[in-house]
FIKOL-648719 format. One line per 4 residues: number of its first residue (from 1); for each residue x negated, y, z negated of C-alpha. Coordinates in Angstrom, 2 decimals. Example, Ala and Ser with C-alpha at 12.3 -4.5 7.8 and 13.67 -1.06 7.14 Angstrom:
<nodes>
1) -12.30/-4.50/-7.80  -13.67/-1.06/-7.14
</nodes>
This chain:
<nodes>
1) -193.71/-7.40/-195.35  -197.43/-6.58/-195.14  -199.07/-4.14/-192.82  -202.63/-5.48/-192.53
5) -205.18/-2.66/-191.35  -208.37/-4.80/-190.23  -210.50/-6.28/-187.66  -209.46/-9.83/-186.56
9) -212.68/-10.23/-184.58  -215.97/-8.73/-185.57  -217.91/-10.16/-182.81  -215.46/-8.53/-179.95
13) -215.81/-5.26/-182.10  -219.53/-4.93/-182.23  -219.18/-6.12/-178.41  -217.06/-3.30/-177.40
17) -219.18/-0.87/-179.55  -222.50/-2.02/-177.78  -220.56/-1.37/-174.34  -219.48/2.18/-175.41
21) -222.64/3.35/-176.93  -223.86/3.78/-173.48  -221.18/6.42/-172.46  -220.53/7.86/-176.28
25) -222.67/10.17/-178.04  -224.46/8.63/-181.29  -222.83/10.85/-183.23  -219.37/10.35/-182.30
29) -220.16/6.74/-182.06  -220.98/6.80/-185.56  -217.78/8.50/-186.91  -215.86/5.90/-184.92
33) -217.58/2.95/-186.63  -217.10/4.81/-190.10  -213.69/5.20/-189.41  -212.85/1.81/-188.34
37) -215.03/0.31/-191.39  -212.97/2.46/-193.85  -209.89/1.09/-192.56  -210.69/-2.50/-193.13
41) -209.02/-4.87/-195.20  -206.51/-2.03/-196.13  -203.23/-3.26/-196.62  -199.69/-1.36/-197.20
45) -196.79/-3.10/-198.99  -193.52/-1.97/-198.65  -190.36/-2.09/-201.33  -187.24/-1.00/-201.41
49) -186.62/-0.05/-204.80  -184.08/2.01/-206.95  -180.47/3.09/-206.64  -180.96/4.49/-202.98
53) -183.61/1.83/-201.56  -186.58/4.09/-201.78  -189.91/3.10/-199.88  -192.30/2.49/-202.59
57) -195.98/1.74/-200.87  -198.74/-0.17/-202.83  -201.53/0.95/-200.60  -204.36/-1.37/-201.70
61) -208.39/-2.43/-200.57  -210.35/-4.93/-202.21  -208.62/-5.15/-205.93  -207.87/-1.34/-206.20
65) -204.25/-0.18/-205.41  -202.75/3.33/-205.09  -198.84/3.12/-206.08  -196.42/5.92/-204.34
69) -192.94/6.81/-204.86  -191.89/4.11/-207.58  -188.31/4.67/-207.25  -187.20/1.80/-209.80
73) -187.27/-1.73/-210.68  -190.74/-1.47/-211.97  -190.97/-5.23/-212.30  -191.18/-5.80/-208.64
77) -194.04/-3.66/-208.84  -195.77/-5.42/-211.78  -195.23/-8.84/-209.99  -197.12/-8.13/-206.63
81) -199.84/-6.30/-208.88  -200.30/-9.35/-210.84  -199.85/-11.84/-207.90  -202.57/-9.90/-206.15
85) -204.97/-9.36/-208.82  -205.25/-5.56/-208.40  -206.10/-2.73/-210.42  -203.71/0.10/-210.14
89) -205.70/3.63/-210.02  -202.79/6.28/-210.00  -199.32/6.94/-209.09  -198.73/9.42/-206.42
93) -195.41/11.35/-205.57  -194.31/12.74/-202.54  -191.48/14.64/-204.53  -189.99/14.52/-207.99
97) -186.30/13.28/-206.92  -184.68/10.87/-209.04  -184.86/8.10/-206.42  -188.71/8.55/-206.34
101) -189.29/8.23/-209.58  -187.59/5.87/-211.63  -190.28/3.49/-212.46  -192.71/6.09/-213.22
105) -192.53/5.86/-217.05  -192.82/2.21/-217.19  -195.98/1.92/-214.61  -197.78/5.11/-215.99
109) -197.39/3.45/-219.64  -198.11/-0.12/-218.47  -201.29/0.40/-216.53  -202.50/3.79/-218.34
113) -202.70/5.56/-215.25  -202.23/9.47/-213.85  -199.36/10.74/-212.21  -200.11/13.02/-209.41
117) -197.39/15.88/-208.42  -197.36/19.17/-206.56  -197.37/22.04/-208.65  -193.92/23.20/-207.24
121) -192.15/20.55/-209.18  -194.28/20.17/-212.11  -191.27/20.51/-214.19  -189.00/18.34/-212.75
125) -190.11/14.83/-214.16  -189.08/16.09/-217.47  -185.98/17.73/-216.21  -182.74/15.83/-214.84
129) -181.11/18.59/-213.54  -184.02/19.41/-211.12  -184.71/15.78/-210.32  -181.02/15.81/-209.58
133) -180.50/12.45/-211.74  -178.08/13.98/-214.20  -175.25/13.99/-211.37  -173.47/11.03/-211.67
137) -176.23/8.60/-212.78  -178.35/7.69/-215.77  -180.68/10.56/-216.23  -184.25/10.08/-215.74
141) -186.72/11.85/-217.92  -190.63/11.27/-218.31  -193.56/13.23/-219.26  -195.06/15.76/-217.12
145) -197.44/14.92/-214.38  -201.11/14.14/-215.47  -202.62/15.72/-212.23  -201.38/18.63/-209.90
149) -201.68/17.67/-206.27  -203.16/20.82/-204.36  -203.80/20.69/-200.23  -206.86/19.36/-199.35
153) -209.12/15.85/-199.55  -208.93/13.26/-202.14  -211.12/10.49/-203.26  -209.46/8.25/-205.78
157) -211.73/4.85/-205.96  -212.13/3.51/-202.36  -209.54/5.64/-200.95  -209.99/8.73/-199.13
161) -206.94/10.82/-198.14  -205.84/14.27/-197.26  -202.99/15.94/-199.38  -200.56/18.38/-196.81
165) -197.78/20.57/-198.38  -195.03/19.78/-196.49  -191.75/21.44/-198.19  -188.32/21.80/-196.70
169) -186.78/18.71/-198.21  -188.05/19.86/-201.50  -190.16/22.66/-202.50  -193.21/20.34/-203.71
173) -193.07/17.78/-201.04  -196.27/16.41/-199.95  -197.55/14.11/-197.32  -200.65/11.80/-197.67
177) -202.64/10.97/-194.70  -205.15/8.38/-194.40  -207.08/9.46/-190.98  -209.59/6.58/-191.24
181) -206.54/3.94/-191.25  -204.45/6.43/-189.13  -201.43/6.71/-191.22  -199.39/8.95/-193.25
185) -197.01/8.26/-195.91  -194.35/11.39/-195.46  -191.83/11.13/-198.23  -188.37/12.09/-197.36
189) -189.79/14.84/-194.52  -189.87/12.79/-191.30  -188.17/9.42/-190.72  -187.91/6.79/-188.14
193) -185.62/8.90/-185.93  -184.60/11.37/-188.59  -185.38/14.20/-190.92  -184.92/14.85/-194.61
197) -181.69/16.73/-195.81  -182.05/20.16/-196.77  -178.72/20.44/-198.40  -179.98/20.14/-202.00
201) -181.05/22.88/-204.05  -184.23/24.46/-203.17  -184.13/22.82/-199.89  -184.62/24.78/-196.47
205) -184.38/23.86/-192.89  -186.59/26.51/-191.96  -189.41/25.44/-194.01  -188.73/21.35/-193.01
209) -189.02/22.45/-189.26  -192.20/24.27/-189.96  -193.92/21.29/-192.03  -192.84/18.79/-189.32
213) -193.99/21.00/-186.34  -197.68/22.54/-187.88  -198.34/19.67/-190.36  -197.01/16.07/-189.15
217) -196.49/16.47/-185.50  -200.50/18.03/-185.20  -201.33/14.31/-186.37  -202.39/12.31/-183.20
221) -199.88/10.34/-181.41  -200.85/7.03/-182.45  -200.54/7.71/-186.26  -197.96/5.43/-188.25
225) -195.65/7.22/-190.50  -194.08/5.51/-193.46  -191.31/7.54/-194.91  -189.23/7.55/-197.62
229) -186.32/5.64/-196.56  -185.81/2.99/-193.86  -188.57/1.64/-191.39  -191.93/2.91/-190.52
233) -192.56/4.67/-187.06  -195.20/6.33/-184.87  -195.90/9.84/-184.49  -195.94/9.96/-180.77
237) -192.43/8.05/-180.80  -190.79/10.56/-183.14  -192.17/13.43/-180.91  -190.69/11.90/-177.82
241) -187.67/10.31/-179.19  -186.08/11.93/-182.24  -182.93/13.41/-181.93  -183.25/15.94/-184.68
245) -186.80/17.32/-183.97  -186.31/17.49/-180.23  -183.97/20.64/-181.27  -186.95/22.27/-182.29
249) -190.20/20.46/-180.79  -190.86/19.61/-177.51  -194.08/17.43/-176.88
</nodes>
């Protein structure tokens, strides 16, 4: 399934801008135009991969792509990249539990690209006890991340996004926020009508509550959430209807 963020009618768009320009200051209008143009033709492809059907996202623009959380089945990613003539620029991980990293080693070597991970989990890729793959399944061991993710703004090729630290499910969980296209890739922090589990080692319900309340629920209600498992959702919908977050957050 494709989620395509694009303008379907340039004429109608510019007609709307013309009328709005009478009411909106030039600086705000310029920012609006920039945000829309930045989001043009950005595509988000979702694959359910690996032993737990983890959502792997390929975000592409023009012929460049970012790969998020390749949990397994590397050949599926390879086929999509080849079919669409894409050049992957990096692998970005929301966190390093085994179900999010199963295809990291193969894809990193195949495309000769860097792997990005938060410093709190810098040792997890090399340690099956930390990434939890040593418990009843084939152990996953790969090299340490090439780059460390720190909170802030990033630019990779044509992509601009923010990284926010959202611990709770795991200590190094991060969410990637694409403000121009109005979506976030949240990993196992916030789901469609659910939240990440906190009963694994180094999980914390208090941290998860804080992450959702202060990092994700402060985003505009219209932002789309692409979670680590299950269907995508919208921030405003989760604020109003998520039975788990309604226990600690009231819109």
